LUMMI-697857 format. One line per 5 residues: number of its first residue (from 1); their letters; for each residue x, y, z of N, C-alpha, C. Coordinates in nm, 2 decimals, padded with zeros to 4 digits. Atoms other than C-alpha are relative to their C-alpha. Layout:
N
NUM> A> X Y Z X Y Z X Y Z | ...
***
This chain:
310
1> MSQNG> -00.08 00.13 00.03 02.45 01.58 01.33 -00.09 -00.09 00.05 | 00.06 00.15 -00.07 02.25 01.23 01.40 00.10 -00.09 00.06 | -00.06 00.06 -00.07 02.41 01.02 01.63 00.09 -00.08 -00.09 | -00.12 00.06 00.11 02.57 00.79 01.34 00.06 00.05 -00.07 | -00.04 -00.08 00.09 02.71 01.07 01.20 -00.04 00.05 -00.16
6> LRPCI> 00.02 -00.08 00.17 02.50 01.13 00.86 -00.11 00.10 00.04 | 00.02 -00.14 00.01 02.39 01.48 00.80 -00.14 -00.04 -00.01 | 00.17 00.01 00.03 01.98 01.48 00.81 -00.03 00.11 -00.11 | 00.01 -00.02 00.10 01.82 01.57 00.51 -00.17 00.00 -00.06 | 00.12 00.04 00.02 01.46 01.68 00.37 00.01 -00.03 -00.18
11> VVTGA> 00.06 00.13 00.13 01.37 01.42 00.06 -00.13 00.07 -00.06 | 00.14 -00.04 00.10 01.13 01.62 -00.21 00.01 -00.08 -00.11 | 00.05 00.05 00.14 00.94 01.41 -00.47 -00.03 00.11 -00.09 | 00.06 -00.09 00.10 00.84 01.57 -00.77 00.00 00.14 00.05 | -00.07 -00.17 -00.01 01.09 01.90 -00.71 00.00 00.06 -00.11
16> SNGIG> -00.06 -00.09 00.17 01.12 01.99 -01.09 -00.13 00.13 00.01 | 00.12 -00.10 -00.02 00.77 02.20 -01.01 -00.12 00.03 00.10 | 00.16 00.01 -00.07 00.42 02.27 -00.87 00.04 00.01 00.16 | 00.00 -00.03 -00.16 00.40 02.22 -00.49 00.12 -00.04 00.02 | -00.14 00.09 -00.04 00.73 01.97 -00.47 00.11 00.16 00.00
21> QAMAE> -00.07 -00.10 00.01 00.89 02.28 -00.60 00.01 00.12 00.10 | 00.04 -00.09 -00.06 00.74 02.54 -00.38 00.00 -00.04 00.16 | -00.06 00.08 -00.14 00.82 02.30 -00.06 00.15 00.02 00.00 | -00.13 -00.02 -00.03 01.16 02.30 -00.14 00.09 00.15 00.06 | -00.06 -00.14 -00.01 01.24 02.66 -00.18 -00.09 00.03 00.13
26> SIAAK> 00.05 -00.06 -00.16 01.02 02.74 00.16 00.08 -00.04 00.11 | -00.07 00.05 -00.10 01.28 02.55 00.33 00.14 00.02 -00.03 | -00.11 00.00 00.06 01.54 02.68 00.15 00.07 00.10 00.13 | -00.08 -00.07 -00.09 01.69 02.95 00.40 00.00 -00.06 00.12 | -00.04 00.03 -00.10 01.72 02.75 00.67 00.09 -00.10 00.02
31> GVVVV> -00.13 00.06 00.03 02.03 02.60 00.57 00.01 -00.16 00.01 | -00.01 00.13 00.00 01.93 02.25 00.57 00.04 -00.09 -00.18 | -00.05 00.07 00.12 02.04 01.99 00.28 -00.11 00.00 -00.05 | 00.10 00.02 00.07 01.76 01.95 00.04 00.06 -00.10 -00.09 | 00.03 00.13 00.08 01.75 01.61 -00.17 -00.15 00.05 -00.12
36> LVGRS> 00.09 00.03 00.10 01.57 01.67 -00.49 -00.04 -00.05 -00.10 | 00.02 00.10 00.09 01.41 01.42 -00.66 -00.10 -00.06 -00.11 | 00.07 -00.03 00.10 01.24 01.39 -01.03 00.05 -00.04 -00.10 | 00.01 00.06 00.15 01.21 01.29 -01.36 00.11 00.14 -00.09 | -00.05 -00.11 00.09 01.31 01.65 -01.53 00.13 00.06 00.03
41> DERLT> -00.11 -00.02 -00.02 01.67 01.68 -01.51 00.03 00.14 -00.01 | 00.00 -00.16 00.02 01.71 02.06 -01.64 -00.06 00.04 00.11 | 00.08 -00.09 -00.14 01.42 02.16 -01.42 00.08 -00.02 00.15 | -00.04 -00.02 -00.13 01.57 02.01 -01.10 00.12 00.06 00.04 | -00.08 -00.05 -00.06 01.89 02.15 -01.15 -00.02 00.17 00.02
46> AVAEE> 00.02 -00.11 00.00 01.75 02.51 -01.23 -00.07 00.04 00.14 | 00.07 00.02 -00.14 01.56 02.44 -00.87 00.09 00.01 00.11 | -00.08 00.00 -00.11 01.84 02.34 -00.69 00.13 00.11 -00.02 | -00.12 -00.06 00.03 02.07 02.61 -00.82 -00.08 00.14 00.07 | 00.05 -00.13 -00.09 01.76 02.89 -00.67 00.01 -00.03 00.16
51> IAKRG> -00.01 00.02 -00.18 01.77 02.71 -00.35 00.14 00.02 00.01 | -00.13 -00.07 -00.05 02.18 02.74 -00.32 -00.01 00.09 00.00 | 00.06 -00.15 -00.04 02.10 03.10 -00.34 -00.02 -00.01 00.10 | 00.04 -00.07 -00.12 01.95 03.11 -00.03 00.04 -00.05 00.08 | -00.07 00.04 -00.08 02.16 02.94 00.13 -00.02 -00.17 00.10
56> SETLV> -00.01 00.11 -00.08 02.09 02.56 00.18 00.09 -00.14 -00.14 | -00.06 00.10 00.14 02.31 02.26 -00.02 -00.14 -00.09 -00.05 | 00.10 00.09 00.07 02.11 02.10 -00.25 00.05 -00.15 -00.09 | -00.02 00.10 00.08 02.16 01.76 -00.40 -00.11 -00.04 -00.08 | 00.13 00.02 00.14 01.94 01.64 -00.76 00.02 -00.16 -00.05
61> LKLDL> 00.01 00.10 00.05 01.86 01.31 -00.82 -00.09 -00.05 -00.11 | 00.10 00.00 00.12 01.72 01.23 -01.13 -00.02 -00.17 -00.02 | 00.04 00.12 -00.01 01.50 00.94 -01.13 -00.11 -00.06 -00.05 | 00.15 00.04 00.09 01.20 00.74 -01.31 -00.06 -00.06 00.16 | 00.04 00.03 -00.11 01.02 00.74 -01.01 -00.16 -00.14 -00.03
66> LADNA> 00.09 00.09 00.09 00.81 00.47 -01.21 00.08 -00.13 00.05 | -00.02 00.13 -00.01 01.05 00.24 -01.16 -00.01 -00.13 00.11 | 00.08 00.13 -00.09 01.01 -00.11 -00.93 00.13 00.04 00.16 | -00.10 -00.02 -00.11 01.33 -00.01 -00.73 00.03 00.14 00.06 | -00.03 -00.14 -00.03 01.29 00.37 -00.69 00.02 00.05 00.14
71> ARQVK> 00.02 -00.07 -00.12 01.23 00.38 -00.34 00.15 -00.03 00.09 | -00.16 00.05 00.03 01.59 00.15 -00.33 00.08 00.09 -00.01 | -00.08 -00.03 00.06 01.72 00.37 -00.53 00.02 00.16 00.13 | 00.01 -00.08 -00.08 01.66 00.66 -00.29 00.07 00.02 00.13 | -00.09 -00.03 -00.15 01.79 00.55 00.01 00.13 -00.04 -00.03
76> DFLDA> -00.14 00.03 00.03 02.12 00.40 -00.15 00.06 00.18 -00.05 | -00.05 -00.15 00.00 02.17 00.76 -00.28 00.04 00.08 00.16 | -00.02 -00.07 -00.14 02.11 00.89 00.08 00.19 -00.04 00.06 | -00.08 00.00 00.00 02.33 00.66 00.19 00.13 00.03 -00.03 | -00.12 -00.06 00.06 02.61 00.75 -00.05 00.02 00.09 00.04
81> NGLVC> -00.06 -00.12 -00.05 02.61 01.08 00.05 00.01 00.04 00.13 | -00.03 -00.01 -00.12 02.65 01.07 00.40 -00.15 00.03 00.09 | 00.08 -00.06 -00.03 02.29 01.16 00.45 -00.11 -00.10 00.06 | 00.14 00.08 00.02 01.96 01.03 00.61 -00.13 00.10 00.04 | 00.06 -00.07 00.01 01.62 01.14 00.58 -00.06 00.06 00.12
86> DVLVN> 00.06 -00.09 -00.13 01.49 01.38 00.85 -00.19 00.03 -00.07 | 00.10 -00.01 00.03 01.17 01.47 00.69 00.02 -00.05 -00.19 | 00.07 00.07 00.12 01.00 01.29 00.36 -00.10 00.13 -00.08 | 00.14 -00.10 00.10 00.77 01.54 00.09 -00.02 -00.07 -00.10 | 00.02 00.05 00.12 00.58 01.33 -00.11 -00.09 00.07 -00.07
91> SAGQG> 00.06 -00.08 00.08 00.46 01.54 -00.37 -00.04 -00.04 -00.13 | -00.04 00.06 00.15 00.53 01.34 -00.71 -00.15 -00.06 00.03 | 00.14 00.08 00.01 00.17 01.28 -00.83 -00.02 00.04 -00.16 | 00.07 00.01 00.15 -00.03 01.30 -01.14 -00.16 -00.01 -00.02 | 00.15 -00.03 -00.05 -00.38 01.36 -01.22 -00.06 -00.09 -00.16
96> LQGLA> 00.01 00.06 00.11 -00.62 01.19 -01.53 -00.15 00.05 -00.02 | 00.16 00.01 -00.03 -00.96 01.30 -01.66 -00.05 -00.07 -00.10 | 00.11 00.09 00.10 -01.25 01.13 -01.83 -00.04 -00.14 00.03 | 00.07 00.15 -00.09 -01.44 00.80 -01.79 00.11 -00.09 00.01 | -00.09 00.08 -00.01 -01.26 00.54 -01.66 00.00 -00.13 -00.09
101> ASRPL> 00.05 00.13 00.07 -01.39 00.29 -01.87 00.03 00.04 -00.15 | -00.08 -00.09 00.11 -01.26 00.52 -02.17 00.10 00.00 00.00 | -00.16 -00.07 -00.02 -00.91 00.59 -02.06 00.06 -00.13 -00.02 | -00.07 00.14 00.01 -00.64 00.36 -02.17 00.06 -00.09 00.18 | -00.04 00.03 -00.15 -00.55 00.12 -01.85 00.14 00.00 00.06
106> DTQLR> -00.16 -00.03 -00.07 -00.19 00.13 -01.85 00.01 00.16 00.04 | -00.01 -00.08 -00.07 -00.23 00.47 -01.80 -00.03 00.06 00.15 | 00.01 -00.03 -00.13 -00.44 00.46 -01.51 00.07 -00.06 00.09 | -00.09 00.05 -00.04 -00.25 00.21 -01.37 00.15 00.07 00.05 | -00.10 -00.09 -00.07 00.07 00.44 -01.40 -00.04 00.10 00.12
111> LIDLN> -00.01 -00.05 -00.11 -00.10 00.67 -01.20 -00.02 -00.05 00.15 | 00.00 00.05 -00.12 -00.20 00.43 -00.93 00.19 -00.04 00.05 | -00.14 00.04 -00.03 00.17 00.34 -00.95 00.14 00.13 00.07 | -00.11 -00.10 -00.04 00.33 00.72 -00.90 -00.09 00.04 00.12 | 00.05 -00.04 -00.06 00.03 00.81 -00.67 -00.02 -00.05 00.14
116> VRLLV> 00.03 00.07 -00.10 00.01 00.57 -00.46 00.13 -00.13 00.01 | -00.10 00.11 -00.06 00.27 00.23 -00.45 00.12 00.10 -00.01 | -00.13 -00.07 -00.07 00.55 00.50 -00.44 00.00 00.09 00.10 | 00.01 -00.09 -00.15 00.43 00.71 -00.18 00.02 -00.07 00.10 | -00.01 00.09 -00.10 00.40 00.40 00.02 00.13 -00.08 00.01
121> ELTLT> -00.17 00.04 -00.04 00.74 00.27 -00.07 00.07 00.08 00.06 | -00.10 -00.13 -00.03 00.91 00.56 00.00 -00.01 00.02 00.13 | 00.02 00.02 -00.08 00.73 00.60 00.28 00.04 -00.12 00.12 | -00.04 00.09 -00.12 00.78 00.28 00.47 00.14 -00.04 -00.03 | -00.08 00.03 00.03 01.12 00.24 00.34 00.11 00.11 00.08
126> LIPDM> -00.10 -00.08 -00.10 01.27 00.59 00.55 -00.07 00.00 00.12 | 00.04 -00.03 -00.12 01.02 00.59 00.83 00.06 -00.10 00.13 | -00.08 00.10 -00.10 01.20 00.32 01.02 00.11 00.06 00.06 | -00.12 -00.02 -00.06 01.51 00.47 01.07 -00.03 00.17 00.07 | 00.03 -00.07 -00.04 01.32 00.79 01.13 -00.07 -00.03 00.19
131> VARRD> 00.04 00.03 -00.12 01.16 00.59 01.43 00.09 -00.01 00.13 | -00.12 00.05 -00.05 01.49 00.47 01.54 00.05 00.11 00.05 | -00.04 -00.14 -00.03 01.58 00.83 01.57 -00.10 00.08 00.12 | 00.10 -00.07 -00.11 01.28 00.93 01.77 -00.06 00.11 -00.06 | 00.03 -00.18 00.02 01.24 01.24 01.55 -00.05 -00.01 -00.19
136> GGVIN> 00.00 -00.02 00.16 01.14 01.35 01.17 -00.17 -00.04 00.00 | 00.12 00.03 00.05 00.83 01.27 00.97 -00.03 00.01 -00.16 | 00.00 00.03 00.12 00.67 01.27 00.66 -00.11 00.13 -00.07 | 00.11 -00.08 00.05 00.43 01.51 00.43 -00.06 -00.04 -00.09 | 00.02 00.03 00.12 00.24 01.37 00.21 -00.13 00.09 -00.07
141> LGSLA> 00.11 -00.09 00.06 00.01 01.56 -00.04 -00.10 -00.09 -00.04 | 00.11 00.03 00.04 -00.33 01.48 -00.05 -00.07 00.13 -00.11 | 00.11 -00.12 00.10 -00.62 01.69 -00.25 -00.18 -00.02 00.11 | 00.10 00.03 -00.03 -00.96 01.74 -00.16 -00.12 -00.13 -00.08 | 00.05 00.14 00.05 -01.05 01.46 -00.42 00.00 -00.10 00.08
146> GLTPG> -00.03 00.10 -00.12 -00.97 01.24 -00.15 -00.09 00.01 00.10 | 00.09 00.04 -00.10 -01.28 01.31 00.04 -00.14 -00.08 -00.06 | 00.15 00.04 00.07 -01.54 01.19 -00.21 00.07 -00.09 -00.14 | -00.05 00.02 00.16 -01.56 00.98 -00.50 -00.02 00.09 -00.13 | -00.02 -00.07 00.09 -01.49 01.14 -00.79 -00.07 -00.03 -00.15
151> PQMAV> 00.06 00.06 00.14 -01.70 01.06 -01.15 00.08 00.09 -00.08 | -00.08 -00.03 00.11 -01.50 01.15 -01.47 00.16 00.01 00.09 | -00.10 00.02 -00.07 -01.18 01.13 -01.25 00.05 -00.12 00.11 | 00.03 00.08 -00.08 -01.24 00.86 -01.08 00.12 -00.08 00.05 | -00.16 00.12 -00.08 -00.87 00.66 -01.00 00.05 00.12 00.05
156> YYASK> -00.06 -00.13 -00.12 -00.75 00.98 -00.91 -00.08 00.05 00.11 | 00.11 -00.05 -00.11 -01.02 01.08 -00.68 00.05 -00.15 00.12 | -00.04 00.11 -00.06 -00.93 00.74 -00.55 00.12 -00.01 00.08 | -00.13 00.01 -00.03 -00.59 00.73 -00.52 00.04 00.10 00.12 | 00.01 -00.08 -00.09 -00.63 01.07 -00.33 -00.02 -00.04 00.15
161> SFVSS> 00.09 00.05 -00.11 -00.86 00.90 -00.08 00.09 -00.09 00.09 | -00.16 00.05 -00.07 -00.54 00.68 -00.02 00.07 00.02 00.06 | -00.13 -00.10 -00.07 -00.32 00.89 00.05 -00.05 00.04 00.14 | 00.06 -00.10 -00.12 -00.52 01.07 00.32 -00.04 -00.11 00.09 | 00.03 00.11 -00.09 -00.66 00.72 00.47 00.15 -00.03 00.08
166> FSQAL> -00.16 00.06 -00.02 -00.27 00.59 00.46 00.06 00.11 00.09 | -00.08 -00.06 -00.10 -00.14 00.89 00.63 -00.06 00.02 00.15 | 00.09 -00.02 -00.13 -00.40 00.94 00.91 00.02 -00.12 00.07 | -00.06 00.14 -00.06 -00.33 00.58 01.01 00.11 -00.01 00.03 | -00.14 -00.03 -00.01 00.03 00.65 01.00 -00.02 00.07 00.15
171> YEELR> 00.00 -00.12 -00.09 -00.01 00.96 01.21 -00.04 -00.09 00.15 | 00.00 00.11 -00.12 -00.19 00.71 01.49 00.10 -00.07 00.05 | -00.08 00.09 -00.05 00.03 00.46 01.48 00.13 00.04 00.08 | -00.14 -00.07 -00.05 00.37 00.66 01.54 00.00 00.09 00.07 | 00.02 -00.09 -00.07 00.19 00.87 01.77 00.12 -00.06 00.15
176> GTGVT> -00.11 00.01 -00.12 00.46 00.90 02.06 00.12 -00.04 -00.02 | -00.17 00.10 00.04 00.75 00.80 01.86 00.08 00.09 00.00 | -00.03 -00.15 00.03 00.83 01.20 01.78 00.05 -00.03 -00.15 | -00.02 00.01 00.13 00.78 01.10 01.43 -00.13 00.03 00.00 | 00.15 -00.09 00.03 00.50 01.33 01.26 -00.05 -00.05 -00.18
181> VTCVI> 00.01 00.03 00.11 00.32 01.21 00.97 -00.14 00.12 -00.06 | 00.10 -00.09 00.00 00.08 01.52 00.81 -00.04 -00.04 -00.14 | 00.05 -00.02 00.11 -00.17 01.49 00.52 -00.04 00.11 -00.03 | 00.05 -00.10 00.07 -00.21 01.78 00.31 -00.10 00.03 -00.11 | 00.09 -00.04 00.10 -00.54 01.87 00.13 -00.02 00.10 -00.02
186> PGPVE> 00.10 -00.14 00.03 -00.60 02.16 -00.06 -00.07 -00.05 -00.12 | 00.07 -00.01 00.13 -00.80 02.25 -00.35 00.06 00.01 -00.11 | -00.07 -00.03 00.10 -00.72 02.33 -00.66 00.13 00.07 00.00 | -00.08 -00.14 00.01 -00.38 02.49 -00.73 00.06 00.00 -00.12 | -00.06 -00.02 00.11 -00.21 02.64 -00.97 00.14 00.00 -00.03
191> TGFLH> -00.14 00.07 00.00 00.02 02.42 -01.11 00.02 -00.01 -00.17 | -00.01 00.11 00.10 00.15 02.24 -01.44 -00.11 -00.10 -00.01 | 00.04 00.10 00.01 -00.02 01.99 -01.32 -00.18 00.01 -00.05 | 00.14 -00.06 00.00 -00.40 02.15 -01.38 00.00 00.01 -00.18 | -00.01 -00.01 00.12 -00.28 02.29 -01.73 00.06 -00.11 -00.08
196> GRGIK> -00.02 00.10 00.09 -00.11 01.98 -01.88 -00.03 -00.11 00.01 | 00.07 00.12 -00.01 -00.36 01.75 -01.83 -00.13 00.05 -00.04 | 00.11 -00.03 00.04 -00.66 01.98 -01.98 -00.08 00.02 00.12 | 00.10 00.01 -00.13 -00.82 01.94 -01.62 -00.03 00.17 00.06 | 00.03 -00.15 -00.02 -00.82 02.34 -01.61 -00.12 00.03 -00.06
201> DLPLF> 00.08 -00.05 00.13 -01.04 02.38 -01.86 -00.15 -00.09 00.05 | 00.12 00.05 -00.08 -01.32 02.17 -01.64 -00.11 00.11 00.08 | 00.10 -00.10 -00.04 -01.64 02.33 -01.54 00.04 00.03 00.13 | 00.00 -00.03 -00.18 -01.52 02.28 -01.17 00.05 00.14 00.05 | -00.10 -00.15 -00.02 -01.26 02.61 -01.18 -00.06 00.09 -00.07
206> KYMPT> 00.08 -00.10 00.00 -01.56 02.81 -01.26 00.00 00.08 00.11 | 00.10 00.01 -00.13 -01.69 02.76 -00.95 00.11 00.03 00.10 | -00.08 00.03 -00.13 -01.39 02.70 -00.70 00.14 00.06 -00.06 | -00.08 -00.08 00.01 -01.08 02.96 -00.70 00.12 -00.13 00.00 | -00.13 00.08 00.01 -00.71 02.80 -00.72 00.04 00.07 00.12
211> LSAED> -00.09 -00.04 -00.06 -00.44 02.84 -00.47 00.12 00.02 -00.05 | -00.12 -00.01 00.08 -00.10 02.93 -00.53 00.10 -00.12 00.07 | -00.08 00.17 -00.08 00.19 02.59 -00.47 00.06 00.12 00.10 | -00.05 -00.03 -00.13 00.35 02.87 -00.25 -00.04 00.05 00.12 | 00.12 -00.02 -00.14 00.05 02.94 00.01 00.00 -00.16 00.02
216> VAEKA> 00.00 00.13 -00.09 00.02 02.57 00.02 00.15 -00.06 00.07 | -00.12 00.01 -00.06 00.37 02.50 00.05 00.02 00.06 00.16 | -00.03 -00.05 -00.15 00.41 02.75 00.36 -00.12 -00.04 00.10 | 00.08 00.07 -00.08 00.07 02.63 00.51 00.05 -00.15 00.05 | -00.02 00.12 -00.07 00.18 02.30 00.51 00.12 -00.04 00.07
221> WRGFR> -00.11 -00.01 -00.10 00.52 02.32 00.66 -00.03 00.09 00.13 | 00.02 -00.05 -00.08 00.37 02.52 00.88 -00.11 -00.11 00.11 | 00.11 00.13 -00.06 00.09 02.21 01.01 00.11 -00.12 00.03 | -00.12 00.10 -00.05 00.38 01.98 01.02 00.04 00.04 00.15 | -00.02 -00.03 -00.11 00.55 02.17 01.26 -00.03 -00.01 00.13
226> RGRRL> 00.03 -00.02 -00.14 00.32 02.20 01.48 -00.10 -00.17 00.04 | -00.02 00.13 -00.05 00.25 01.83 01.47 -00.15 -00.03 -00.03 | 00.16 00.09 00.04 -00.11 01.80 01.29 00.01 -00.07 -00.10 | 00.04 00.13 00.10 -00.26 01.53 01.11 -00.01 00.02 -00.16 | 00.06 -00.05 00.14 -00.43 01.71 00.83 00.00 00.16 -00.01
231> VVPGI> 00.03 -00.18 -00.01 -00.39 02.10 00.70 -00.08 -00.06 -00.12 | 00.08 00.01 00.12 -00.62 02.18 00.47 -00.01 00.13 -00.02 | -00.04 -00.16 00.02 -00.48 02.51 00.32 -00.10 00.12 -00.05 | 00.12 -00.04 00.05 -00.76 02.78 00.26 -00.10 00.00 00.04 | 00.10 -00.01 -00.03 -01.07 02.92 00.35 -00.09 -00.11 -00.09
236> TSKLA> 00.06 -00.02 00.06 -01.20 02.84 00.07 -00.02 -00.20 -00.05 | -00.01 00.14 00.02 -01.10 02.46 00.06 -00.06 -00.08 00.15 | 00.07 00.04 -00.15 -01.22 02.40 00.45 -00.14 -00.01 -00.01 | 00.09 -00.02 00.01 -01.55 02.49 00.35 -00.03 -00.12 -00.12 | 00.03 00.11 00.10 -01.54 02.27 00.04 00.00 -00.15 00.09
241> ALVMS> 00.02 00.13 -00.07 -01.43 01.99 00.28 -00.13 -00.01 00.10 | 00.10 00.02 -00.07 -01.73 02.06 00.52 -00.14 -00.01 -00.05 | 00.15 -00.02 00.12 -01.99 02.11 00.23 00.00 -00.22 -00.02 | 00.00 00.15 00.04 -01.85 01.73 00.13 -00.07 -00.12 00.10 | 00.01 00.08 -00.14 -01.88 01.59 00.49 -00.16 00.00 00.03
246> LVPLR> 00.14 00.02 00.01 -02.26 01.67 00.49 -00.09 -00.03 -00.11 | 00.01 00.00 00.09 -02.33 01.65 00.16 -00.08 -00.15 -00.05 | 00.00 00.15 00.05 -02.52 01.28 00.10 00.04 00.00 -00.15 | -00.06 00.05 00.09 -02.34 01.10 -00.20 -00.10 00.01 -00.08 | 00.10 00.03 00.12 -02.69 01.05 -00.42 00.00 00.19 -00.02
251> ISLPV> 00.03 -00.09 00.05 -02.68 01.41 -00.45 00.14 00.10 -00.03 | -00.12 -00.04 00.00 -02.30 01.50 -00.43 00.07 -00.04 -00.16 | -00.09 00.14 00.13 -02.22 01.23 -00.73 -00.03 00.09 -00.10 | 00.04 -00.06 00.12 -02.41 01.36 -01.01 00.03 00.15 -00.05 | -00.11 -00.16 00.01 -02.28 01.75 -00.93 00.13 -00.04 -00.04
256> INRVQ> -00.15 00.03 -00.01 -01.95 01.62 -00.90 00.04 -00.03 -00.19 | -00.04 00.03 00.13 -02.01 01.44 -01.25 00.01 00.07 -00.16 | 00.01 -00.09 00.10 -02.18 01.74 -01.44 00.15 00.11 00.00 | -00.11 -00.08 00.00 -01.87 01.98 -01.32 00.12 -00.07 -00.03 | -00.12 00.10 00.03 -01.61 01.73 -01.41 -00.02 -00.01 -00.15
261> TRWAD> -00.05 00.07 00.19 -01.72 01.65 -01.77 00.02 00.13 -00.11 | 00.01 -00.07 00.13 -01.67 01.84 -02.10 -00.09 -00.03 -00.11 | 00.09 00.03 00.10 -01.89 01.86 -02.37 00.06 -00.10 -00.10 | -00.04 00.08 00.12 -01.63 01.74 -02.60 00.09 -00.13 00.04 | -00.02 00.15 -00.04 -01.54 01.43 -02.43 -00.04 -00.10 -00.09
266> PCPCG> 00.01 00.06 00.06 -01.59 01.14 -02.58 -00.15 -00.05 00.06 | 00.10 00.10 -00.07 -01.92 00.98 -02.52 -00.02 -00.09 00.03 | -00.05 00.11 -00.06 -01.97 00.75 -02.29 -00.09 -00.15 -00.05 | 00.08 00.15 00.06 -02.23 00.50 -02.52 00.10 -00.07 -00.09 | -00.11 00.09 00.10 -01.88 00.40 -02.72 -00.05 00.01 -00.13
271> SGKTF> 00.00 -00.01 00.18 -02.02 00.57 -03.04 00.14 00.05 -00.08 | -00.08 -00.04 00.05 -01.69 00.71 -03.08 00.00 00.18 -00.01 | 00.05 -00.16 00.00 -01.84 01.08 -03.12 00.01 00.06 00.13 | 00.02 -00.09 -00.11 -01.81 01.37 -02.88 -00.13 00.00 00.07 | 00.15 -00.02 -00.08 -02.07 01.38 -02.60 -00.10 00.11 -00.10
276> IRCCG> 00.06 -00.06 00.06 -02.20 01.69 -02.74 -00.07 -00.02 -00.15 | 00.03 00.01 00.11 -02.27 01.54 -03.09 -00.06 -00.11 00.00 | 00.04 00.13 00.00 -02.41 01.22 -02.97 -00.11 00.01 00.10 | 00.11 -00.02 -00.06 -02.63 01.16 -02.65 00.03 00.14 00.05 | 00.03 -00.17 -00.04 -02.56 01.53 -02.54 -00.02 00.07 -00.05
281> MTSSA> 00.09 -00.12 00.11 -02.72 01.69 -02.86 -00.15 00.02 00.10 | 00.15 -00.05 -00.04 -03.09 01.63 -02.68 -00.03 00.06 00.09 | 00.00 -00.10 -00.10 -03.23 01.87 -02.52 -00.06 -00.06 00.14 | 00.05 00.08 -00.09 -03.40 01.60 -02.26 00.14 -00.07 00.07 | -00.09 00.06 -00.05 -03.07 01.47 -02.22 00.08 00.09 00.09
286> RRRFA> -00.10 -00.15 -00.06 -02.87 01.83 -02.15 -00.07 00.02 00.20 | 00.12 -00.04 -00.15 -03.19 01.86 -01.87 00.07 -00.08 00.11 | -00.06 00.11 -00.13 -03.08 01.51 -01.72 00.13 00.01 00.09 | -00.16 -00.01 -00.03 -02.70 01.60 -01.71 -00.01 00.11 00.08 | 00.01 -00.10 -00.11 -02.77 01.95 -01.57 -00.06 00.00 00.14
291> FGIPG> 00.06 00.02 -00.17 -02.95 01.85 -01.28 00.03 -00.12 00.06 | -00.06 00.11 -00.06 -02.80 01.50 -01.20 -00.10 -00.13 00.02 | 00.14 00.12 00.05 -03.13 01.30 -01.32 00.05 -00.15 -00.01 | -00.06 00.14 00.05 -03.05 00.94 -01.35 -00.03 -00.04 -00.13 | 00.09 00.05 00.11 -03.08 00.81 -01.67 00.05 00.07 -00.11
296> LLEKK> -00.05 -00.04 00.09 -02.84 01.01 -01.87 00.02 -00.09 -00.12 | -00.05 00.07 00.08 -02.68 00.74 -02.04 -00.13 -00.11 -00.08 | 00.15 00.06 00.02 -03.05 00.53 -02.07 -00.07 00.04 -00.14 | 00.08 -00.05 00.11 -03.21 00.55 -02.43 -00.11 -00.05 00.03 | 00.12 00.07 -00.01 -03.57 00.54 -02.40 -00.05 -00.06 -00.14
301> PKSPK> 00.06 00.10 00.13 -03.75 00.26 -02.63 -00.10 00.09 -00.11 | 00.10 -00.11 00.09 -03.93 00.44 -02.92 -00.14 -00.08 00.05 | 00.18 00.03 00.00 -04.35 00.38 -02.86 00.01 -00.02 -00.15 | 00.02 00.06 00.17 -04.42 00.18 -03.20 -00.13 00.10 00.01 | 00.10 -00.16 00.07 -04.67 00.45 -03.40 -00.15 -00.12 -00.01
306> AKRVS> 00.07 00.07 00.02 -04.99 00.31 -03.36 -00.11 00.03 -00.13 | 00.05 00.01 00.14 -05.20 00.22 -03.69 -00.08 00.07 -00.03 | 00.15 -00.06 00.02 -05.47 00.39 -03.86 -00.07 -00.10 -00.04 | 00.08 00.09 00.06 -05.80 00.19 -03.90 -00.07 00.05 -00.08 | 00.07 -00.06 00.06 -05.94 00.30 -04.18 -00.15 -00.03 -00.09
***
């Protein structure tokens, strides 16, 4: 029981599936109050019922996380139920694959709203009470994608880079206050996030194994309890993070571009054809693409044919 009589709880966004669901279920046996926040009412209810079986009281808040006042609605919900946020788990997010210049602008702006704006708004709305109590914390779900620019997923990679930078800055700002901010940086995780966006089909996943959401959740909670600034689950993810820090961008960017491009994607030239039926058809373009050689989108001017002199 907190000093003002409010009961502490754990708030989990994006709790209807994936890592958010695994994070909520992994703490269910501890007997704490869990507040599940998400858009899918049926899925949230099913997750809540499963958590209740494990001994935790669970409340469901169906909410459009892209609403302008989403963070305020979460705070009002907690106040109305006599709760105070002890730990905030920001796991709501989405990805988007394809050339930034050819994807709908409004779709990319919604990704920024969900992956960045909502996370910042919720964090800065709920942290002041934690600081006043000198207890609590925030777990933000980042990604290995946040450690490098990501051609073919430019906005998503940039959003995860923000999450990592923001979380680590807050960690240092709040040092000594009793409040911990932990950023979890997993590699690819086997969730609907991959399959729903077609991201699972990218060549990248031929080379990098996926993690389970349950494993990521377990390591995230363990690292948070130990006061870690960053948690990188899995040996493969740790090795990938090390490689990213050592390889120059002039080398890594063409490789990332290659492994994240699907041949059936729209051609960057704007012809409306698929890449493989347009610029990707020529063997020279395929060689440039395979080895990351500049000039993939450049068309060489045709040399004029020499006239025969009779």
